[in-house]
Steps between C-alpha positions, in 0.01 A plus 500: 500500500629842402340798680240508780153359430195686635275284722229501227749406220405813304868575409599144422617417149553130429801434268509142368836410339587351161651166407847550643425762768411463862302670779809713559375768270803728506716210377346542155307833497737712709479814277122491523462468874585735785436846648393739226520234229215371278400248777551752783564320825436814699144484390438138405562163674621251236444127563698232315445122544708224347278297271398142576762281330774753568861423613512822704287408801158377405448124469649373180662189345816539706307524826489201730192282484367315810746215454790746540604484136466772239178481297696485171292319232212455756423869510150552358405716206442854621288761324488877523168451682679286760763774546228754560311269743819481708549870483143552610566290804822685579346841462203405720750368760669841490157656587485692169154521355425737207799640323568811291621307195715235335780542252714240333681409179495171305418217732441771768241663263333159459467476878361855504231411257419180689462696827271765334269242350487292823462791742405803300378697807837473663683749275443843357733454213708238323805594288579213260839519332614286204235234522141423414230255609646183342822349384545468124605197290824666408579564866412132580750390235775724629451378858515138377847566354634629832351214693645244246840654556468419868355155470768389249773578744637166617505631856127561497413146596128554432494773753652311799849641497523652856744240629741549212623753243226738392412549128685825473585463128130452420398806708781700334372417150136563603593848615686568170183402306277710724724808478444496119119511561533790748695731273445626145687492168535876513671488841737221391586688184566818684696347795688223327461506121729253336795588712734225619519423872644806672712258703685399179495241228396492141204271411610506132829332593435308828193268522500549880498882481178678552310808391437761766133412529592132564727614786213702645264201501770280647553749783127518576473121510791449737381779733154337513602155626604635843152626580247272328398146585437303183168343624381842609556630145306203358218553748464873453516494121228230497285720713540769238411248231171415673389863544179582309238727655308596180199308615525631855453871407169584664298815519700796623532620852648828633856384437678699227762329288799646320662277238850577369636331192856533369547567128805287461371213716450187291427273800187696602434716200352850544233414250369213716512717814285756313247220418495385862426852611218519262356172634492652849363822369219324328402341831470852656843537669653845521806420289798705381749342249835652427797393290857537630745580222825324573758279330535295813225253407313325769764610761398870450293501813824430688735695285330825383378621838494869417290451191270256682455744786392776265260265322318379811512834679123560450421168655740555790371852558148352521621261767676767696191720479303226675732488802 
């Protein structure tokens, strides 16, 4: 929790995290959170909760089952709805009833929509960044590639690897694949082009030398293995796969919703986000839809914070006006 909640919860903003984030919100949204920032902790109380299936605290595949051994392959399928059910129990345990709003990106945005549809009276406003009300076939395909990379690692052992070497190479490759989906061609062209690896080597002469973009992906993969459990990655990406609320959108309540698409995002396209916003609008919801112009692709909600803050300023101003 960041900031001090009012007894009636009227200044509480729930901030669900994305696939590789955690309930420690400033670990991944530091530039957005703090006194005087977009999510102003002098005025708001921010609540973050590790999702069910996480490797950061909430029960997940690496947690110990009743027999004292990690769940591993025995961990059940978890949905975004299950995550929200656990969060509801946690928030109730904290004594927080109605909240000011919810804001999240990607998997965090999915959780936000699930919350709004399940308990619409609990929030004044939802800000949904880089996601819509279902997971597309292309996104399913891309997730399957990342999971295959993990499951084909010899150390994976069908998910029961906790007493031996973890499948680090699989996680490494899964992250490399995912990073391509999070960025854009424009960003890669601008940042790397066709330049050889800045560390040296000539791909035209040495079959083991790399281009600069290859070195970037390699670095991201290596960095990731130290903080992500392989089974957690499988579990959370499957939860994203299962997400589909299109038939759950009911008649509107007083909750307003702001959708933000990213014009260079090809994982959750801005066009599909606009369509989702229209589906909610047709059901009577008070909807705003914006497009963030960025070359950062899906990661723009983490990378282009100044531009994002300007874009959602009307929604945030409405929240602050309600305090």
